[in-house]
N, C-alpha and C positions, 0 to 999 in steps of 0.2 A: 791621521793615520794610525791604523791599528797595530801598535807595538805592545807586545807582552812580555814580561820578565818571566822565566822560568827557572826555579830552583837558584835562585840569585844570580841569573846571567840574564842580561838584557840586551837586546839588539842596539848595535852601535851603527848610526848613520851619518855618514859625511854630510855637513851642510849643504854641499852642493848636488847631492844626488837627489832623484827625484823619486819619491815613494808615492804611488797612486793612493788616493783615499781609501780605496778598498782593497786594498793588499794587506796580507797579514804576515807579519814577520813575529817570531815567537823564540825567545832564548837567545842562544850563542850563535847570533847572526852578525854578519860586517858586510856594511854595503859601502864602498870606497867611492871617492871623488868621481862625479860625473857618472856615475851608474844611475841606471833605473830600474824599477820593479813596478810593474804595471797592473791594471784594474784585475782585482780577484786571483793574483798569484798569491802562492802561500810558500813562504820559507820558513822552515821549521828545524830550529836549532836545539831540540830537547836532547836526542841522544848524542850528537857530535855536532860540530861546528858546520856552519854554512857560511861561505864566502863569496861574494860578488865583487871582483875586481873592478878598477877604474875604468869607467867608460863602458862597460858591459850593460846588457839588457835582459831581462828577465819579464817576458811579455805575458799577456792576460791568460789567466787561468793555468798558468804553469805551476808546478811543483817542484820544489827543491828541498831534499831531506836526505839524511845520511843515518847509517846504523851505527851503534857502538863501535868506538875504535876507527872509523872512516870519518873524512871531511868531504863534503860536496863545495867544489871550488868551480866558479865560473871565471875564466881568465880574463884579462885585459881586453875590452873592446869585443868580447864575444858575445853571441845572441843565442838565448833560450827562447825560441818562438812560442807561439800561441798554443797552449794545452800541451805543453811538453812536461816530461817528468824526468829529472836528473836526480838521481838516487845513489849517494855515495860515489860519485865519479869526479874526475877532473876534466874540465873542458879547457883547452887552449886558447891562447891570444887568438882573437879575431876569428875563431871558429863560429860556425853557425849550426845549430841544433834545430832543424826546421820544423814547422807547424806538427804537432802530434806524435814526435819521435819520443822514444825512451832510451835512456841510457842508465844502465844498471851499476850496481856495486862494485868498486875495483877498476872501472872501465877508465882508460885515458884517450881521451880524443885530442889529437895533435893542434898545434897552431894552424890556423887558416883552411880547417877542414869544413866540409858540408856533410852533415848527416841528413840524408833525404827526409822528407815528410813521411811520416808513419813508419819510420825505421825503428828497429829493436837492436840496440847494441847490447850484446850480453856481457854479464858481469866478467871482470878480467880482461876483456878486449883490449887490445893496444893498436890505436889508429895513428899510423906514421903522419907527420905534418904534411899538409897540403894535398890531402886525399878527399875524392867524393866516396861516400860509403852509402849504400842503400840495401833495403831489404830486411827480412826478419827471419832468419838473425841477420844483421847487417853484414856485408862484406865490403871489402874495398872493390869499388868498381875501377876508378882511373884517378890519375892526377887531376886536380880541380882546375889546372891552366888551361884555358882555352875551351872551358864547358861553358854551359849557359848558369851554372851554378857559381862560376866565379864572379859573376856580376853582384850577387846578392852578398856574397862573402865581403868584396870590395866597398859595396855602398851602404850596407845595413848599420855599421858601428855610428858612422858619421850622421847618418839619417835619423837614427833612434837617439842620439845625444842631442841633436838639435829639436826633434820632438819633443823631447823631455823638458828642455829650456822653454818651450812654448807653453807646456803644460804647466810647468812651474808658475809662469807668469800668467796663465790665463784661464785655469780650471776653478770655477766657483759653482757651489751647489745653488741648484734651483729652489728657492723657498715657497714659492707661491704656486708650485704645481699641484 
């Protein structure tokens, strides 16, 4: 796995975490137990710290970074889905940032929220717990309870923790291709 030290700070990865062989972690990055960072994701802790809490997943092609003086934190069991950008923001426990969404500096997405695919959460936004957020700029649409998005928020953390265990046990390079 590509881990790089930057100015004396190196990524700290719990032994139970899954880091895909093509993911890149640079500098002040912490990945806790049971978390996963997937193929071609980039977590760059050069200006500031990036934290992926226990059981969270940062999926393929996502970028997590923060400007000086801020932290990018992905909460326990949260999902940053394919091709998302989380920049200097805090994502609450079991929240889901759906495919291609962007969450910018100083934004706080509450626990068990869904930021819909392609949405833009502007800097400084405060999204209360349990909300469905859509649009560009993103606006609270409704509580997540009873929506189709609730399914993904409920299922995704365990699904990706199990998938990470399978990848830890079963991914090998193809050497004769």
